[in-house]
C-alpha positions in Angstrom: -102.4 -58.3 -64.6 -101.4 -61.8 -65.6 -98.5 -64.2 -65.0 -97.1 -67.3 -66.6 -97.0 -70.7 -64.9 -93.4 -71.9 -64.9 -94.5 -75.5 -65.0 -97.0 -75.6 -68.0 -96.6 -72.0 -69.3 -100.4 -71.4 -68.8 -101.4 -67.7 -68.5 -103.1 -67.1 -65.2 -104.5 -64.1 -63.3 -102.0 -62.3 -61.2 -104.0 -63.0 -58.0 -104.2 -66.8 -58.6 -102.6 -69.1 -56.0 -102.7 -72.2 -58.1 -102.4 -72.9 -61.9 -105.8 -73.8 -63.3 -104.3 -76.4 -65.6 -101.5 -78.2 -63.7 -102.2 -77.1 -60.1 -98.8 -75.5 -59.7 -98.6 -73.3 -56.5 -97.3 -69.8 -57.2 -95.0 -68.2 -54.6 -96.5 -65.5 -52.4 -95.2 -63.0 -49.9 -98.0 -64.1 -47.5 -97.0 -66.7 -45.1 -99.8 -69.2 -44.5 -98.3 -70.1 -41.2 -99.1 -66.6 -39.9 -102.9 -67.4 -40.0 -104.9 -70.3 -38.7 -105.3 -72.1 -42.0 -103.7 -75.1 -43.7 -101.9 -74.5 -47.0 -104.2 -76.9 -48.8 -107.2 -74.9 -47.7 -106.0 -71.6 -49.3 -108.1 -70.6 -52.3 -106.7 -67.1 -53.0 -104.0 -64.8 -51.7 -103.3 -61.2 -52.7 -102.2 -57.7 -51.9 -103.5 -54.2 -52.9 -102.6 -53.1 -56.4 -99.1 -51.3 -56.5 -100.8 -48.1 -57.7 -103.2 -48.1 -54.8 -100.8 -46.1 -52.7 -101.9 -43.0 -54.7 -105.1 -43.0 -52.6 -103.1 -42.7 -49.4 -103.3 -39.2 -47.7 -99.7 -39.7 -46.6 -98.5 -39.9 -50.2 -100.1 -36.6 -51.2 -98.9 -34.9 -48.0 -95.4 -35.9 -48.9 -95.8 -35.0 -52.6 -97.0 -31.5 -51.8 -94.1 -31.0 -49.3 -91.6 -32.2 -51.9 -92.9 -29.8 -54.6 -92.6 -27.0 -52.1 -89.1 -28.1 -51.1 -87.9 -28.4 -54.7 -89.3 -25.0 -55.5 -87.4 -23.4 -52.6 -84.3 -25.3 -53.6 -84.6 -24.1 -57.2 -85.2 -20.5 -56.3 -82.4 -20.1 -53.7 -79.8 -22.5 -54.8 -80.4 -23.2 -58.5 -76.9 -24.4 -59.3 -77.0 -26.9 -56.5 -80.4 -28.5 -57.2 -78.9 -31.8 -58.5 -76.8 -32.1 -55.4 -79.9 -31.4 -53.2 -81.7 -34.2 -55.0 -78.8 -36.7 -54.7 -78.3 -36.0 -51.0 -82.1 -36.2 -50.4 -82.3 -39.6 -52.1 -79.3 -40.9 -50.1 -80.9 -39.9 -46.8 -84.2 -41.4 -48.0 -82.5 -44.7 -48.7 -81.2 -44.7 -45.1 -84.8 -44.3 -43.9 -86.0 -47.2 -46.2 -83.4 -49.5 -44.7 -84.5 -48.4 -41.3 -88.1 -49.4 -42.1 -86.9 -52.7 -43.5 -85.0 -53.4 -40.3 -88.1 -52.6 -38.3 -90.2 -55.0 -40.3 -87.6 -57.8 -39.8 -87.4 -57.1 -36.1 -83.8 -55.9 -36.1 -84.3 -53.3 -33.4 -80.6 -52.4 -33.0 -80.1 -51.7 -36.7 -83.4 -49.8 -36.8 -82.4 -47.4 -34.0 -78.9 -46.9 -35.4 -80.2 -46.0 -38.9 -82.9 -43.7 -37.3 -80.1 -41.9 -35.4 -78.0 -41.5 -38.6 -81.1 -40.2 -40.5 -82.0 -37.7 -37.7 -78.4 -36.5 -37.5 -78.3 -36.1 -41.3 -81.4 -34.0 -41.6 -80.4 -32.0 -38.5 -77.3 -30.6 -40.2 -79.1 -29.8 -43.5 -81.9 -27.4 -44.5 -83.6 -27.9 -47.8 -82.0 -31.4 -48.0 -83.9 -32.5 -44.9 -87.2 -31.2 -46.2 -87.0 -33.1 -49.5 -85.8 -36.2 -47.7 -88.7 -35.9 -45.2 -91.2 -35.6 -48.1 -89.8 -38.7 -49.7 -90.1 -40.6 -46.4 -93.7 -39.5 -46.0 -94.6 -40.7 -49.5 -92.9 -44.0 -48.8 -94.9 -44.4 -45.6 -98.0 -44.0 -47.8 -96.8 -46.8 -49.9 -96.1 -49.0 -46.9 -99.4 -48.2 -45.3 -101.5 -48.7 -48.5 -99.7 -51.6 -50.2 -96.7 -53.3 -48.5 -98.1 -53.8 -45.1 -101.5 -55.3 -46.2 -102.1 -58.9 -47.0 -105.3 -60.8 -47.9 -106.0 -64.5 -47.8 -109.2 -66.5 -48.6 -109.6 -70.0 -47.4 -112.5 -72.4 -47.8 -114.0 -71.1 -44.5 -112.7 -67.6 -43.8 -111.4 -64.3 -45.2 -108.2 -63.1 -43.5 -107.2 -59.4 -43.6 -103.8 -58.6 -42.1 -102.0 -55.3 -41.8 -98.5 -54.9 -40.3 -97.5 -51.3 -40.2 -96.7 -49.4 -37.0 -98.9 -52.0 -35.2 -100.5 -55.3 -36.3 -104.2 -55.6 -37.2 -105.7 -59.0 -38.0 -109.3 -59.6 -39.0 -111.1 -62.9 -39.8 -114.5 -63.0 -41.6 -116.4 -66.3 -41.6 -117.8 -67.0 -45.1 -120.9 -68.6 -43.6 -121.8 -65.2 -42.1 -121.4 -63.2 -45.3 -124.8 -62.0 -46.5 -123.8 -59.8 -49.4 -120.7 -58.5 -51.2 -120.2 -54.9 -52.3 -117.7 -53.8 -54.9 -116.4 -50.2 -54.9 -114.2 -48.9 -57.6 -112.7 -45.4 -57.4 -111.7 -43.2 -60.4 -108.1 -44.4 -60.2 -109.4 -47.9 -59.7 -111.2 -47.7 -63.0 -108.0 -46.5 -64.7 -105.7 -49.1 -63.3 -108.1 -52.1 -62.7 -108.4 -52.3 -58.9 -111.2 -51.9 -56.4 -112.5 -52.7 -52.9 -114.4 -55.9 -52.1 -116.6 -55.6 -49.0 -118.1 -58.8 -47.5 -121.1 -57.8 -45.5 -122.0 -60.0 -42.6 -125.3 -60.1 -40.8 -123.9 -57.9 -37.9 -122.4 -55.4 -40.3 -125.5 -54.5 -42.3 -126.6 -51.8 -39.8 -123.0 -50.6 -39.3 -122.7 -50.1 -43.1 -125.7 -47.9 -43.1 -124.4 -45.9 -40.0 -120.7 -45.7 -40.5 -118.5 -47.2 -43.3 -115.4 -46.2 -41.3 -116.5 -48.7 -38.6 -116.0 -51.7 -40.8 -112.8 -50.6 -42.6 -110.9 -53.5 -41.2 -113.3 -56.0 -42.9 -112.7 -54.5 -46.4 -110.4 -56.1 -49.0 -109.1 -52.8 -50.3 -107.5 -51.9 -53.6 -107.1 -55.5 -55.0 -106.6 -56.1 -58.7 -109.6 -57.5 -60.5 -112.1 -57.1 -57.6 -114.8 -58.9 -59.7 -112.6 -62.0 -59.7 -112.2 -61.9 -55.9 -116.0 -61.5 -55.6 -116.6 -64.5 -57.8 -114.3 -66.6 -55.6 -116.1 -65.6 -52.4 -119.6 -66.1 -53.9 -118.6 -69.6 -55.3 -117.3 -70.6 -51.8 -120.5 -69.4 -50.2 -122.6 -71.2 -52.8 -120.7 -74.5 -52.3 -121.2 -74.3 -48.6 -124.9 -73.7 -48.9 -125.5 -76.9 -50.9 
């Protein structure tokens, strides 16, 4: 994926923080103030590819549940299937606004919307099942894409996830001994993959359990080879 610089109209990689020609700083959802790094020290910022949520188990659980609910709706209330879908989408939107309120810290609005949503699905049958499946699929999107942020400075790699709880991980570039790239089947189709910086203390863990170091993996980013080159160039510049 690419984007155009609004200052000089140069075509840059979608993950670029600065324009390679004029130095224009692209806007990003990641707030540099949330991590211990100065804005001028930022080399790359990014998030997982939008399609990466397809690898979330939550998405497929919700998808299977939705297929089942739609099948039941079609068999027992064929004439009302469009109404079922409309009501389900409406209740799903209530859930989306509730999650947005939770993300912003608006606890009162969050609890009010949750109560409305629970009341809505309590008085319905198939409607609630379809709505619940949509919510589970949306949770997979939040968990895999929206809640994850990556930042590379001249000294560290920052991995942040803000879902039901907040997880932050910092990897010192001077401790990185190797970089592994993993690309899944979907990653080959849509151009994303995992970038795994292996530090000295992680080499044995990698051999024993890959699950142990999951918080140190830059998962599902577009153009993983580009991210790898950035990290290797920073490591090389520090070793000179």
